[in-house]
C-alpha positions in Angstrom: -37.1 211.7 170.2 -36.5 215.0 168.4 -37.9 218.5 169.5 -37.6 221.7 167.4 -37.8 224.9 169.3 -37.8 228.4 167.5 -35.4 231.1 168.8 -33.0 233.7 167.5 -29.4 234.9 167.6 -27.6 238.1 167.1 -25.5 239.0 164.2 -24.3 242.6 164.8 -27.5 244.4 165.8 -29.8 242.3 163.8 -31.7 239.1 164.9 -31.6 235.9 162.8 -34.1 233.1 163.4 -32.6 229.9 164.7 -34.3 226.5 165.2 -32.9 224.6 168.2 -33.2 220.9 167.4 -32.7 218.6 170.4 -32.3 214.8 169.9 -32.3 212.4 172.9 -31.1 208.9 172.3 -29.9 205.9 174.1 -26.2 205.5 174.8 -23.5 206.8 177.2 -24.4 210.1 178.8 -23.1 212.9 176.6 -24.1 216.4 175.5 -22.9 218.0 172.2 -23.9 221.2 170.4 -23.4 221.5 166.7 -24.2 224.3 164.2 -21.3 226.7 164.6 -21.9 227.6 168.2 -19.5 230.0 170.0 -17.9 229.2 173.4 -20.8 230.7 175.3 -23.3 228.4 173.6 -21.1 225.4 174.1 -21.0 226.2 177.9 -24.8 226.1 177.9 -24.7 222.4 178.9 -23.7 223.2 182.5 -26.1 226.1 182.9 -29.0 224.1 181.5 -28.3 221.0 183.6 -28.0 223.0 186.8 -31.2 225.0 186.0 -33.2 221.9 185.2 -32.2 220.1 188.4 -32.6 223.2 190.6 -36.1 223.6 189.2 -37.1 220.0 190.0 -37.1 219.0 186.4 -35.3 215.9 184.9 -32.0 215.8 183.2 -31.8 213.0 180.6 -29.1 210.3 181.6 -28.4 209.5 177.9 -26.9 211.0 174.8 -28.2 214.5 173.9 -27.4 216.2 170.6 -28.3 219.8 170.0 -28.3 221.2 166.4 -28.7 224.9 165.8 -30.1 225.4 162.4 -29.3 226.8 159.9 -26.0 225.1 160.5 -24.0 227.5 158.3 -24.7 230.6 160.4 -22.5 231.4 163.4 -24.5 231.2 166.7 -23.7 233.2 169.8 -25.0 234.5 173.0 -26.7 233.2 176.1 -30.2 233.7 174.7 -30.2 230.0 173.5 -30.2 228.5 177.0 -33.9 228.7 177.4 -34.8 227.1 174.1 -32.2 224.3 174.7 -33.9 223.6 178.1 -37.4 223.5 176.7 -36.2 221.3 173.8 -34.8 218.9 176.3 -38.0 218.7 178.2 -40.0 218.1 175.0 -37.5 215.6 173.7 -37.6 213.4 176.8 -41.4 213.6 177.1 -41.6 215.8 180.2 -43.5 218.3 177.9 -45.6 217.5 174.9 -44.9 219.0 171.4 -48.4 220.5 171.4 -47.8 222.4 174.6 -45.0 224.4 172.9 -46.4 224.6 169.4 -46.3 228.2 168.1 -44.1 229.4 170.8 -40.5 230.8 170.6 -38.0 231.1 173.5 -35.2 233.5 174.2 -33.4 233.8 177.6 -30.4 233.0 179.7 -30.7 230.5 182.5 -29.1 230.9 186.0 -27.9 227.9 187.9 -30.9 228.3 190.2 -33.3 228.1 187.3 -34.0 231.8 187.0 -34.5 233.2 183.5 -32.2 236.3 183.0 -32.2 239.2 180.7 -30.2 238.9 177.4 -28.6 241.5 175.2 -30.3 242.4 172.0 -33.9 241.5 173.0 -35.3 244.1 170.6 -33.6 242.5 167.6 -34.3 239.0 168.7 -37.9 239.7 169.4 -38.4 241.0 165.9 -36.6 238.0 164.3 -38.2 235.0 166.0 -40.9 233.0 164.4 -43.8 232.2 166.7 -47.1 233.6 167.7 -46.0 233.5 171.4 -42.6 234.8 172.5 -41.4 233.7 175.9 -38.6 236.0 177.2 -37.2 237.0 180.6 -39.5 239.0 182.7 -37.2 242.0 182.6 -37.2 242.0 178.8 -40.9 241.7 178.2 -41.6 245.5 178.2 -39.4 246.1 175.2 -40.2 242.8 173.4 -43.8 243.6 173.3 -43.1 246.8 171.3 -41.6 244.9 168.4 -43.0 241.3 168.5 -46.2 240.8 166.4 -47.6 238.2 168.6 -48.1 237.6 172.3 -45.3 238.2 174.7 -44.8 236.3 178.0 -42.3 237.4 180.5 -41.2 234.8 183.1 -39.0 234.7 186.1 -37.9 231.1 186.3 -37.8 227.8 184.4 -40.2 226.2 187.0 -42.7 228.9 186.4 -42.5 228.3 182.6 -42.9 224.6 183.0 -45.9 225.0 185.2 -47.5 227.4 182.8 -47.0 225.2 179.8 -48.5 222.2 181.6 -51.4 224.4 182.8 -50.4 223.7 186.4 -49.9 227.5 186.9 -51.0 230.7 185.4 -49.3 232.6 182.7 -48.1 236.1 183.8 -50.0 239.0 182.5 -49.1 240.2 179.0 -47.2 243.5 179.3 -49.2 246.6 178.4 -48.1 248.0 175.1 -49.1 251.5 176.2 -46.3 251.4 178.8 -43.8 251.3 175.9 -45.7 253.3 173.4 -43.7 255.6 171.2 -43.7 259.2 172.6 -45.5 261.9 170.8 -44.1 265.5 170.3 -44.6 266.4 173.9 -43.4 263.2 175.4 -40.2 262.4 177.1 -39.6 265.8 178.7 -40.1 264.7 182.3 -36.6 263.4 182.7 -34.1 265.9 184.2 -31.8 267.7 181.8 -29.3 270.4 182.6 -30.7 273.8 181.8 -29.1 276.1 179.3 -30.0 279.0 181.6 -27.3 277.9 183.9 -24.6 278.9 181.5 -23.2 282.3 182.4 -21.9 284.5 179.5 -20.8 282.6 176.5 -23.3 284.4 174.2 -21.6 283.1 171.1 -21.4 279.5 172.5 -25.0 279.5 173.3 -25.9 280.8 169.9 -23.8 278.1 168.3 -25.5 275.4 170.4 -28.9 276.6 169.2 -27.9 276.6 165.6 -26.3 273.2 165.9 -29.4 271.8 167.4 -31.8 273.5 165.0 -29.9 272.5 161.8 -28.1 269.3 162.9 -24.8 271.0 162.2 -21.5 269.5 163.5 -19.9 271.7 166.1 -16.4 272.2 167.3 -15.7 274.2 170.4 -12.2 275.6 170.8 -11.2 277.3 174.1 -9.0 277.1 177.3 -9.9 274.9 180.2 -12.7 276.4 182.2 -14.3 278.2 179.3 -17.5 276.1 179.6 -17.1 273.7 176.6 -18.3 270.6 178.5 -21.1 272.5 180.3 -22.5 273.7 176.9 -22.4 270.3 175.3 -24.1 268.6 178.2 -27.1 270.8 177.5 -27.3 270.0 173.8 -29.4 266.8 174.0 -32.1 268.8 175.9 -32.5 271.1 173.0 -33.1 268.2 170.5 -36.7 267.0 169.6 -37.9 263.6 170.9 -37.1 260.6 168.7 -39.7 259.6 166.2 -41.2 256.1 166.1 -38.7 254.5 163.8 -35.8 256.4 165.3 -36.8 255.2 168.8 -37.0 251.6 167.7 -33.6 251.8 165.9 -31.8 253.5 168.8 -33.3 251.0 171.3 -32.3 248.0 169.1 -28.7 249.3 168.8 -28.4 249.9 172.5 -30.0 246.6 173.3 -27.6 244.7 171.0 -24.6 246.4 172.7 -25.8 245.4 176.1 -26.4 249.0 177.2 -29.0 249.4 179.9 -32.4 250.5 178.6 -34.7 253.0 180.4 -37.5 251.6 182.6 -40.2 252.1 179.9 -38.2 249.8 177.5 -37.8 252.2 174.5 -35.3 255.0 174.4 -37.3 258.2 173.8 -34.7 260.9 174.0 -31.7 261.5 171.7 -28.7 259.8 173.3 -25.4 261.5 174.3 -22.3 259.4 174.0 -19.0 260.8 175.3 -16.2 258.2 174.8 -12.8 258.7 176.5 -10.0 259.9 174.3 -8.2 256.7 174.8 -10.9 254.8 172.9 -9.7 252.6 170.0 -11.0 252.7 166.5 -12.9 249.5 167.0 -14.6 251.0 170.2 -15.6 254.1 168.2 -16.5 252.7 164.9 -17.7 249.2 166.0 -16.6 245.7 165.2 -14.8 242.8 166.8 -13.9 239.3 165.8 -17.3 238.0 164.7 -19.7 239.5 167.2 -19.7 242.9 165.3 -20.6 245.0 168.3 -22.0 248.4 167.6 -19.5 251.3 168.3 -20.0 254.6 169.9 -21.0 256.3 166.7 -23.9 253.9 166.3 -24.9 254.2 169.9 -25.0 257.9 169.4 -27.2 257.6 166.2 -30.0 260.2 166.2 -28.2 261.8 169.2 -24.9 263.5 170.1 -21.4 262.1 169.9 -19.2 264.2 172.1 -15.5 264.0 171.7 -14.1 265.9 174.7 -10.3 266.6 174.5 -10.6 265.9 170.8 -7.0 266.9 170.3 -6.0 263.9 172.4 -7.7 261.3 170.2 -5.3 259.5 167.7 -5.5 260.8 164.2 -6.3 257.5 162.7 -9.3 257.1 165.1 -10.6 260.6 164.2 -10.2 260.0 160.4 -12.3 256.9 160.7 -15.3 259.2 161.4 -15.1 260.8 157.9 -17.0 258.2 155.9 -19.8 257.8 158.6 -20.2 261.6 158.7 -20.9 261.7 155.0 -23.0 258.6 154.6 -24.8 258.3 157.9 -24.0 254.6 158.1 -20.9 252.6 158.9 -20.1 249.3 157.2 -18.0 246.7 159.1 -16.5 243.9 157.2 -14.9 240.8 158.6 -14.0 237.5 157.0 -17.2 235.9 158.2 -19.8 238.7 157.6 -20.4 242.3 156.8 -22.9 244.4 158.9 -24.2 247.9 158.4 -25.0 250.1 161.3 -26.7 253.5 161.4 -24.5 256.4 162.2 -26.6 259.5 161.9 -25.1 261.4 164.8 -24.4 265.1 165.6 -20.7 265.3 166.2 -19.6 267.8 168.8 -15.9 268.2 169.6 -14.2 270.2 172.3 -10.5 270.9 172.5 -8.0 273.3 173.8 -6.3 275.7 171.3 -2.9 274.2 172.1 -1.5 271.4 174.4 -1.0 273.8 177.4 -4.5 275.2 176.9 -3.6 278.9 177.0 -3.5 279.5 173.2 -0.8 281.3 171.3 -3.0 284.5 171.0 -3.3 284.9 174.8 0.5 285.5 175.1 0.7 283.0 177.9 1.2 279.8 175.8 4.1 277.6 176.9 4.0 275.3 173.9 6.8 275.1 171.3 5.8 275.7 167.7 6.5 272.0 167.0 4.2 270.9 169.8 1.4 273.2 168.6 1.8 271.9 165.1 1.6 268.3 166.2 -1.5 269.1 168.3 -3.3 270.8 165.4 -2.4 267.9 163.0 -4.6 265.6 165.1 -7.5 267.0 163.2 -6.9 266.5 159.5 -8.0 269.1 157.1 -10.8 266.9 155.6 -12.2 266.2 159.1 -11.9 269.8 160.2 -13.8 270.8 156.9 -16.7 268.6 158.0 -17.5 270.8 161.0 -20.2 273.3 160.1 -19.4 275.4 163.1 -16.1 275.9 164.8 -16.5 278.4 167.6 -13.7 280.0 169.7 -14.5 280.3 173.4 -12.8 282.4 176.1 -13.2 282.2 179.9 -16.3 284.0 181.1 -15.9 287.5 182.6 -16.3 287.7 186.5 -19.4 289.8 186.0 -20.9 287.0 184.0 -20.1 284.3 186.4 -21.4 286.3 189.5 -24.3 287.9 187.8 -27.8 286.6 187.2 -28.7 284.2 184.4 -29.2 286.2 181.2 -29.8 283.5 178.5 -33.1 281.8 177.6 -33.9 278.4 179.3 -33.7 275.1 177.7 -37.4 274.8 177.2 -37.6 278.0 175.2 -34.7 277.1 172.9 -36.0 273.6 172.4 -39.4 275.0 171.3 -37.6 277.0 168.6 -35.4 274.0 167.6 -38.7 272.0 167.1 -40.1 274.6 164.8 -36.9 274.7 162.7 -36.8 270.9 162.5 -40.4 270.9 161.2 -39.5 273.4 158.4 -36.7 271.0 157.4 -39.1 268.1 157.2 -41.2 270.2 154.9 -38.2 270.3 152.7 -37.8 266.6 152.7 -34.9 266.2 155.2 -34.6 265.6 158.9 -32.4 268.7 159.4 -31.0 271.5 157.3 -27.5 269.9 157.4 -28.9 267.2 155.1 -30.1 269.5 152.3 -28.8 268.1 149.0 -26.1 270.3 147.3 -28.1 270.0 144.1 -31.1 271.7 145.6 -29.5 274.5 147.7 -30.4 277.1 145.0 -34.0 276.1 145.5 -34.2 275.4 149.2 -31.7 278.0 150.4 -31.9 280.9 147.8 -29.3 283.6 148.2 -29.7 287.3 147.7 -27.3 289.1 145.4 -25.2 290.5 148.3 -25.0 287.1 150.0 -23.8 285.4 146.8 -21.2 288.2 146.4 -19.9 287.6 149.9 -19.5 283.9 149.3 -17.8 284.7 146.0 -15.2 286.9 147.7 -14.3 284.2 150.3 -14.1 281.6 147.6 -11.8 283.8 145.6 -9.6 284.3 148.7 -9.2 280.6 149.2 -11.0 280.7 152.6 -13.5 278.1 151.6 -13.5 274.7 149.8 -16.3 273.5 147.6 -17.6 271.4 150.6 -17.2 274.4 152.8 -19.4 276.6 150.6 -22.2 274.1 150.8 -21.9 273.8 154.5 -21.9 277.6 154.9 -25.1 277.7 152.9 -26.8 275.1 155.0 -25.9 277.0 158.2 -27.0 280.2 156.7 -30.4 278.4 155.8 -30.8 277.6 159.5 -29.9 281.2 160.5 -32.5 282.5 158.1 -35.1 280.0 159.5 -34.3 281.3 163.0 -35.0 284.8 161.7 -38.2 283.5 160.1 -37.3 284.6 156.5 -37.4 282.5 153.3 -34.4 284.0 151.5 -30.8 283.8 152.8 -29.3 287.3 153.1 -25.8 288.6 153.5 -26.0 288.8 157.4 -26.9 285.1 157.5 -23.9 284.2 155.4 -21.7 286.5 157.3 -22.7 285.0 160.7 -22.3 281.4 159.2 -18.8 282.3 158.2 -18.1 283.9 161.6 -19.3 280.7 163.3 -16.3 278.9 161.8 -13.8 281.3 163.2 -12.5 278.7 165.6 -10.8 276.9 162.8 -8.1 279.7 162.7 -7.0 278.9 166.2 -5.9 275.5 165.0 -4.5 276.5 161.6 -2.5 279.6 162.6 
């Protein structure tokens, strides 16, 4: 007898429908899986057998063949355990085909018959074909947000068999309101570090506000203890909540990567990813043999990618960021497949001015000129040019550290950032950093004095063509913060000043 059970498998961060065909026939006991399964799927035999027997369900003492269709697509992951087990029950007559008609199954089986959570549920739930989707109980809240039909979350194979036979009740359908997409005021209940905790660093806090408001990439250059990490940890709290499409996209990427999701299912706030400087290019960009796992830049999409100790990252790893920074996506190609991941992240780097951290301008630097040159070369010119803001920081004064808080709190700055982002949307972009170069004269008009200032810096060789466009976008954000329509000379001057940290690395 043959049973056909709908399911899905992951390819990168996307789900692909799979039909699990189970054939039970007479002959010597054997179990084979065909259809390009990976090692995890081939090992399902032992998990499924133990789960069935532990649940008091029969294991067929004959020949079993499992085909994963379409046969030309590579299949992987533990999510095919459950449909294989259901297919076995139908093929040997323990369940009827009518009892599973219209249902799809995704889940890992424990040896005790429990149904366990699987990575990539968001993508899988959106790819399966079936009016009813059966998933692990832990994955039901997020599956209900993307699946068009009914979602059933179950704890065990025994519970599933009883529900299909109508010997036991189906669990309640998860409430979609629990995982509803947040509105403009949602998602603020979670604790975030407050910007008011930062003492001193007036320029650093200003740069943080500009970066959040305009989506501008930020580089902080300063000695150890100057507060670089403390500032960056407060940046996600300034960003607006994720919109509906962004929330689903970020949740899908995190789910496919096996990253734990919040209790409500969907990720509502912009993520902050901070990989160690020993991370490889594959870890940062994504990839692998055939699994095509999302990298840190995709996990940080619509959020912040923080590269602390940026001068310690290998040059080849940092230069791999250049294309995703420009295009907002990363394309990973292997012999078997090519996948495209989102990579619309706000890049924030923090580094010392030199290997010893003191900086040559302090007079206390212990580094040789050759060591300083090697350190500065870690950031290539093209990558450094992609930072809209490069801000030098110094250690706060004792009076700042011991005095009262003087800066605005996170809530106040976040409200301002939200207003600036709304103005950018009225211009047809998510943030001012995405303003097209061809429309800068229309969307970021310059006064005569502002244009003259830019001309002088261009003539002096201080700016590249890309640098001029980035200066104009930052100046547009500064003008928005001042609530004026036209970009004036002070806005351009401040935008240029907010790149002063570049000189610490190029001197």
